[in-house]
N, C-alpha and C positions, 0 to 999 in steps of 0.2 A: 841399189842389193848386193853393191861387192861391198862393200864395207864390212855390210849385218854381220857375216862370219867373225871378222879382229873384232870387235862391238860387242857380240856378246862375249866373246874368250880376254876379253880385257873383264869385264865386269864377272865373268867366275876369277879370276886371278885377284881379283878386288876381294870377293867376294871369300873364299879360303881364305888369305893371307889376316883377316878379318877375325878369324873367326878360329884363326892359332893364335893368332895372336892373344885372344877371348878366351881358348883356354891354359894361355899359357900365367895370360894373370890369375884367371880361379889358380889353378895350381899352386905360386907364388905367395895367394893370394893365405889358403888353408894350410900353407910349413909357417908361413908366417900365426900364422893364430895356434898353430899348434906351439909352436918353440914360446911363441906368448901366456899360455895357458901351463905350460908343464910349468915354465921355467915363479907360478906362483901359483901350481895344484892347481888350474882353475881345471877344471875340463870343458875339449870340446863336442858342442850336438850338435844334433840333427837338424834339420829344418822341421818346424812345425808353425803353422796351422794355426791352432789354440793359445798358445802364447800372440799373436800376433791380434787375437782375437779380445783377448785376457780385459784387456783396457779401456775404457770411455773418456774421450775430450782428444782436442787434439794431442800426436797427431795425427790420433786412435778413430776410428768410427769413419771415414769418409774411405770413398772411394773405392774399388774392386779390384781383384789381385789378389787382397791384399796379404800379404809374408812375413813373415820371420824368419831372418839366415844366420849367417857367420855367428852363429849364440854360442857364446863364452862365457862358463858358472864358474860361482866356485866362493870362498868366503874372503871373508872382507874385515878389517876389524870387530869377529865375530856375528859376524853376519853375512845369510847367503846375496851375492851381485848376479847383476848381469852384462850383458851387450848387445846386442843385437844390428842389426842391417834389419829395419822395417819400410817396408819397402808397397808401396796400394799404385791404383791410375785412375785416373777421372778422361770421362771424358768430354768435350766440349762442341757444335755446334749439332747438322741434324744431313741428312744425304749425305752426298759430294761434299758438302763442310764439311764430314763432323772429323771432330780429332780425338787421339787418348792424348794425352802425355803421361813419363813416370815416375812420380814421388819414391825420395830415396832419403832416407836418415837414418842418425843415430842414434842410439837408444839409447842409458843406462840407467841401470834398476837399483835400489838396494830395498829388499824387502823387510816391514815391521812388523813387529812383534805379535804386531792385536791390529786391525783394524780400529783406520781412521776418517775425519767428514775429508767428503772432499776439498782439497786446496791450490788452486792454482796463484804460483809467481813468474810474473810472466814481466820482457821487459814494454816501459811504457811507449812504444808505437803514435806515428798520426792515424794511424788503421782503432788504434787502441781508445787514441782521441776522441774521433766518429761516432769510437760505441759510446762511448760514455754521454755524446752530445744529445745520443736517443736513449738515454734513459741504464745504458749498461751498467755493472753493479763495478768502482773503486772505490776498496775500503780503503781508511785512509786514518794515516798513524800518526806520535807525533816529531816524526820526523820528515820533516818537507824535503829533507832532498833523498830520501827513503821514499816518499809519493811519487817525485817529478822525474825517478830512475824506475820506477816496480809500479805495476798496474795490478794487484788483489784483489779473488777471486772465491766465496767460497760462501753457501749453502748456512756455513754453522762461523756466525758474526762473532762468538763466544772463540769458537776454537781457534778463530782464522789469531785474534788479539792475542791466546794464549801462546801458542804456535810462534808469530812475524813478532819480536821480542828485541829489546836495545840489539841483547846477544846475535841475533841472526842478522836484523837489516845492516848491523854491521859488516857482518859477514860479504852479504850481499850487495854490501856498496865500493868491498878492493874490484880493480881490475877486471881478476882472474875469471867472472861469473858472469859479467857485462856482456848484454844479448843473448845469455840464455836462458829458457825455461825450465819452471820447475813445478810438480805437481806428483798434489799427495793425490794417491784413488786403491782407495782398500787397504791391502793392506802393503802395500807400496810408497815409495818415492823414489822418482825417477825426472830423467830432463834429459834433452832429445834438444839433436844440433840438423841442420838443411847437411844431407850431402854424405857418404860412404865411412862407413867406418875408420875411423885410427884408431891403431892401438896405444899410439903414445899419450892419446887423451884421454884412456880407460881409468889409469889411477888416479886421479886427479879427478877427476869427477868423480870416483867413487867418494876418494875423500871427501868429499864440497857434502852431496848428499848424510856421510856416514857424522858429521859435526854436525847440517838439521837436523838428525835427530835425535843426537846425541845432548842439543841444546834446546829437547823439550822441555818444558817442568816436570815431575814424577807426579804430581797431582793433573796430569792428564789422561798420566795412563790409572792410576790409581782410581780414579771417576770413573772409567771403565773396565774395571774391576781387575785390571790389569796389574802383574810387579814395573816396577819404572824401567824398563827397554832392556 
């Protein structure tokens, strides 16, 4: 019992140190985000709950406490782009065994001039192979190398083949995009990765998304009564 006050003091000191370092870390991130945005003519936006619920499909639409924070927005090659931290919480177990896990993703978005059908291009993982074994979709293309590295899903097969043509496949076989996931969702093309946002990758990821949009054939837009890009 005599040691109880000291144990309490130790825990209190540790808690204060954690809080202080957390505050300092947040301030440094805000300053870094502001400097990065200012250098590119972008804006730093407030937290946006609506943005966290805007899209469906991985990594969105699951868990609770969904938030979009550290939002950076601005022009990129004539289009509007976003980068943000997306977080959500999942729970497992029940009662005394109930636990929660926080998930963090870095999402980069480039907006389209008009909505397009849904399309996901994800790495061909062991889990994806299991899903396919039970009837999950995996659209096949003329490149076996591409098929072995990527799993493509879409409710619109024609659109998938229109977009994933040889030029796009060649781009997605380069090492700088290995392991990433890409998605056409409504009026946007997205890519995301697990972990906190990294300012030094945003430019490159936006550039890849713009390359994918530039590679969309003109007739895809014309079929939807919209001028090419």
